[in-house]
C-alpha positions in Angstrom: 21.8 -11.6 -18.4 21.4 -13.1 -14.9 21.7 -11.1 -11.8 23.3 -12.9 -8.9 21.9 -12.0 -5.5 23.9 -12.0 -2.4 22.0 -14.4 -0.2 22.2 -14.1 3.6 21.9 -17.2 5.8 18.4 -17.5 6.9 19.6 -18.2 10.5 20.6 -14.5 10.7 17.0 -13.5 10.7 15.0 -10.5 9.6 17.1 -7.7 11.1 20.1 -7.9 8.8 17.8 -8.0 5.8 16.0 -4.9 7.1 19.4 -3.2 7.3 20.1 -4.3 3.7 17.1 -2.3 2.5 19.2 0.8 3.0 22.3 -0.5 1.2 24.0 1.4 -1.6 24.3 -1.9 -3.4 21.1 -2.3 -5.5 21.6 -6.1 -5.8 21.8 -6.4 -2.1 18.6 -4.3 -1.6 16.8 -6.4 -4.2 17.9 -9.6 -2.6 16.8 -8.3 0.8 13.3 -7.4 -0.5 12.9 -10.9 -2.1 14.1 -12.7 1.1 11.9 -10.6 3.3 8.9 -11.5 1.0 9.8 -15.2 1.3 9.8 -14.9 5.1 6.3 -13.5 4.8 4.2 -12.6 7.8 7.1 -13.1 10.3 8.9 -10.1 8.7 5.9 -7.8 8.8 6.4 -6.4 12.3 10.1 -5.5 11.6 9.2 -4.0 8.2 6.6 -1.8 9.8 9.0 -0.7 12.6 11.6 0.4 10.1 8.9 2.1 8.0 7.7 4.0 11.0 11.2 5.0 12.2 12.9 5.8 8.9 10.3 5.8 6.1 9.8 9.6 6.2 13.4 10.2 5.6 14.7 7.3 3.5 13.3 6.4 0.1 15.1 3.1 0.0 13.2 2.1 3.1 9.8 3.0 1.7 10.4 1.2 -1.6 11.9 -1.8 0.1 9.2 -2.2 2.6 6.3 -1.8 0.2 7.9 -4.0 -2.4 8.6 -6.8 0.1 4.9 -6.6 1.2 3.8 -6.8 -2.4 5.9 -9.8 -3.1 4.6 -11.7 0.0 2.3 -14.6 -0.4 -1.2 -13.7 0.9 -2.9 -13.6 3.3 -0.8 -11.0 5.1 -2.4 -9.7 8.3 -1.8 -6.1 9.4 -2.8 -4.2 12.5 -4.7 -1.0 12.4 -1.5 1.0 13.0 0.3 -0.9 10.2 -2.6 -0.3 7.8 -2.3 3.4 8.5 1.5 3.4 7.8 1.1 1.5 4.5 -1.9 3.5 3.2 0.0 6.7 3.9 2.4 5.6 1.1 -0.4 6.1 -1.5 0.6 9.8 -1.3 4.3 9.2 -1.7 6.3 11.5 -4.0 7.6 8.4 -5.9 5.3 6.8 -8.4 6.8 3.3 -7.9 6.1 3.5 -4.1 2.6 4.6 -4.8 2.0 1.9 -7.4 3.5 -0.9 -5.3 1.4 0.3 -2.3 -1.8 0.3 -4.3 -1.1 -3.2 -5.7 -0.3 -4.6 -2.3 -3.5 -3.1 -0.8 -5.6 -4.4 -3.7 -4.1 -7.9 -3.4 -5.1 -8.2 0.3 -6.9 -11.4 1.0 -7.2 -11.2 4.8 -10.8 -10.0 5.5 -9.9 -8.3 8.8 -7.1 -6.4 7.2 -9.3 -5.6 4.2 -11.9 -4.0 6.5 -9.2 -1.9 8.2 -7.9 -0.8 4.8 -11.3 0.4 3.7 -11.9 2.2 7.0 -8.4 3.8 7.0 -8.8 5.0 3.4 -12.1 6.5 4.1 -10.8 8.2 7.3 -7.6 9.5 5.7 -9.5 10.9 2.7 -11.3 13.3 5.0 -8.0 14.8 6.2 -5.7 14.9 3.2 -5.2 17.4 0.4 -2.7 15.2 -1.4 -3.9 14.7 -5.0 -1.9 11.5 -5.3 -3.2 10.0 -2.1 -6.8 10.9 -2.9 -6.6 9.5 -6.4 -4.8 6.3 -5.4 -7.1 5.7 -2.5 -10.1 5.9 -4.9 -8.4 3.4 -7.2 -7.7 1.0 -4.3 -11.3 1.3 -3.0 -12.7 0.8 -6.4 -10.6 -2.2 -7.1 -11.3 -3.7 -3.7 -15.0 -3.2 -4.3 -14.8 -5.2 -7.5 -12.9 -8.1 -5.8 -14.9 -8.3 -2.6 -18.5 -8.5 -3.5 -19.7 -8.4 0.1 -18.1 -5.0 0.5 -19.5 -3.5 -2.8 -22.3 -1.5 -1.2 -20.2 -0.1 1.6 -17.4 0.9 -0.8 -19.8 2.4 -3.4 -21.4 4.5 -0.6 -18.0 5.7 0.5 -17.0 6.6 -3.0 -20.3 8.6 -3.4 -19.5 10.5 -0.2 -15.9 11.2 -1.5 -17.3 12.4 -4.8 -19.6 14.8 -3.1 -16.8 16.3 -1.1 -14.6 16.7 -4.2 -17.3 18.1 -6.3 -17.1 21.3 -4.3 -13.5 21.9 -5.6 -14.0 21.3 -9.3 -12.1 21.4 -11.7 -9.1 20.5 -9.5 -10.6 17.0 -8.9 -12.0 16.2 -12.3 -9.7 13.2 -13.0 -10.5 11.7 -9.6 -14.2 12.4 -9.9 -14.2 10.7 -13.4 -12.5 7.7 -11.8 -15.0 7.6 -8.9 -17.9 7.7 -11.5 -16.4 4.7 -13.3 -16.1 2.7 -10.1 -19.6 3.6 -8.9 -21.1 2.5 -12.2 -19.2 -0.9 -12.0 -20.1 -1.5 -8.4 -23.8 -1.0 -8.9 
């Protein structure tokens, strides 16, 4: 069964597609995400603006933004502020938002954005108590370490520091510590 998407004229630009991310019509939302992804880097600024302005309150915005980012052809360049907005979604209450966020971050190919992601994840882990965010940040760091060989030592060191901090509050963090141990073993 084929789903027909409602396609907007590309001359209308990004803003109407951003508005469609909040639509009650699921086909329209899906179409907007796909079209924003096809626009690529040019849509990133508007996506980040709507995420910052409405993401805390509106689930459709969070899932729409992160799904559009995930579907975009790499490389996608983000600013430090944009990286912070996106990595924050690793602690979202919705598992699909968390999964799409992790997959987007892992698929990053821009080296400057990658360095900012690693730095932001390390920084944010020091100030969060969200189990989802901590676990998903560890997964993203571990997967990035496997993909980016020149970052392995740095990421492995960061994972060891995180492990040491979590060790103090066992057994709460057992699952995360086990995941860290797996990645450290792989990265060595």
